[in-house]
Every structure is written in C-alpha cells, then in structure tokens.
C-alpha positions in Angstrom: -0.1 0.2 0.1 1.3 3.6 -1.2 2.4 5.5 2.2 -0.5 8.4 1.2 -3.9 5.7 1.7 -2.1 4.6 5.1 -3.7 7.5 6.7 -7.1 7.4 5.6 -10.0 7.3 7.8 -12.2 4.1 7.4 -15.3 3.8 7.9 -18.7 1.9 7.8 -20.8 2.6 5.1 -24.8 1.7 5.5 -27.4 1.5 2.6 -29.0 4.9 2.5 -32.4 3.1 1.3 -32.5 0.7 4.3 -29.8 1.3 6.5 -28.2 -2.0 6.1 -24.6 -2.0 6.9 -22.8 -3.0 3.4 -19.4 -2.5 4.2 -17.3 -2.2 7.2 -13.8 -0.9 5.9 -15.0 2.0 3.5 -12.6 4.9 2.6 -13.5 8.1 0.8 -12.0 8.1 -2.6 -11.9 10.0 -6.4 -12.6 8.0 -9.2 -9.0 7.7 -11.2 -10.7 8.3 -14.4 -12.7 11.2 -13.7 -11.2 13.1 -10.4 -14.4 14.9 -10.0 -16.1 12.0 -8.6 -16.3 11.3 -5.2 -17.0 7.7 -3.9 -16.6 5.3 -1.0 -14.0 2.0 -1.9 -12.7 -0.7 -0.3 -10.0 -3.5 -0.7 -12.2 -6.4 0.5 -15.3 -8.0 -0.7 -18.0 -6.3 1.4 -20.8 -8.6 2.8 -23.9 -6.5 2.8 -23.9 -6.5 -1.1 -24.3 -8.8 -4.3 -23.5 -8.4 -7.5 -25.8 -8.0 -10.0 -26.2 -7.9 -13.9 -23.6 -8.4 -16.2 -20.3 -6.9 -16.6 -19.9 -3.5 -18.7 -17.2 -1.3 -19.9 -17.1 2.1 -18.2 -17.2 5.8 -20.1 -13.8 6.6 -18.9 -11.7 4.0 -19.7 -11.3 0.4 -20.1 -12.5 -1.3 -16.7 -14.8 -4.0 -16.5 -17.3 -3.1 -14.1 -20.4 -4.7 -12.3 -22.7 -3.3 -10.2 -23.6 -4.5 -6.6 -27.0 -4.2 -4.5 -27.7 -3.9 -1.1 -28.9 -7.2 0.4 -31.0 -5.7 2.4 -33.6 -3.8 -0.2 -31.6 -4.2 -3.4 -31.1 -1.2 -4.5 -27.7 -0.6 -6.7 -25.4 1.3 -4.3 -21.9 0.8 -6.3 -19.9 -1.5 -8.3 -17.0 -3.8 -8.4 -14.5 -3.3 -10.8 -14.1 -7.3 -12.2 -11.3 -6.6 -14.7 -9.1 -3.0 -14.2 -7.1 -1.6 -17.3 -3.7 -1.1 -18.1 -4.2 2.4 -17.6 -5.9 2.3 -14.1 -3.3 -0.3 -12.9 -0.5 1.8 -13.7 -2.1 4.9 -12.2 -1.6 5.8 -8.7 -4.5 3.5 -7.0 -5.1 1.8 -3.6 -6.0 -1.3 -4.8 -9.8 -1.1 -4.0 -11.9 -2.4 -6.6 -15.4 -2.5 -4.4 -16.7 1.2 -5.3 -19.9 2.7 -3.5 -21.8 6.1 -4.7 -21.9 8.7 -2.4 -25.2 9.5 -2.8 -26.4 5.8 -1.8 -24.8 5.1 1.4 -24.0 6.7 4.6 
C-alpha cells in the first residue's frame, strides 16, 4: 500500500435506503478516470452486497465493472471492478476494486 493511503480514515457504510451495513472498511476516494467523482471504496469483498447484472465497460476507461446491490433492499449502491484496465492499474491506485456511490450510502 502506498504511504499516502495509510492515514486514510476507515468507516462503516450503510445503505441509504434501508440502513443495512454494506461495508465495514470503506474509505473516501476519487475516481481515477474522472477526479471530479467522489465515492467510497474498499479492498475487501463487502458482505452486505451482491453482484448483479452483467459486466460492462466504463465510459472513461476500459475497466470492466459490475453493479453491486444491497442485500437488504436490492438497490444498486455501487460497483465492483471485475477487470481493471492497464491505464488504471498503472495509475496511483489503492488496490480498492469495490466502489460505493456517495449518494447511495451513509
């Protein structure tokens, strides 16, 4: 892990729709492909969500991602990078491939 990520605050994330805990190791992050996008991320597969639908390719890079939905209510709360692209792997990243939309968790 790069030194700049060691001091980040780790938080518990709950679904905004039903308050079920979806992640116990969330960190504030920014999207590598669009630094205007804030989100939460984790490096460990979260227990409060399930992968849904099929993989798709992002608009900003060539990563393959799949939506994740809350196990409590079924609402999509983020996504999982199932196959990161070369550009993102070479960028300064924290190894987190589970992302949560800030407007979907609290």
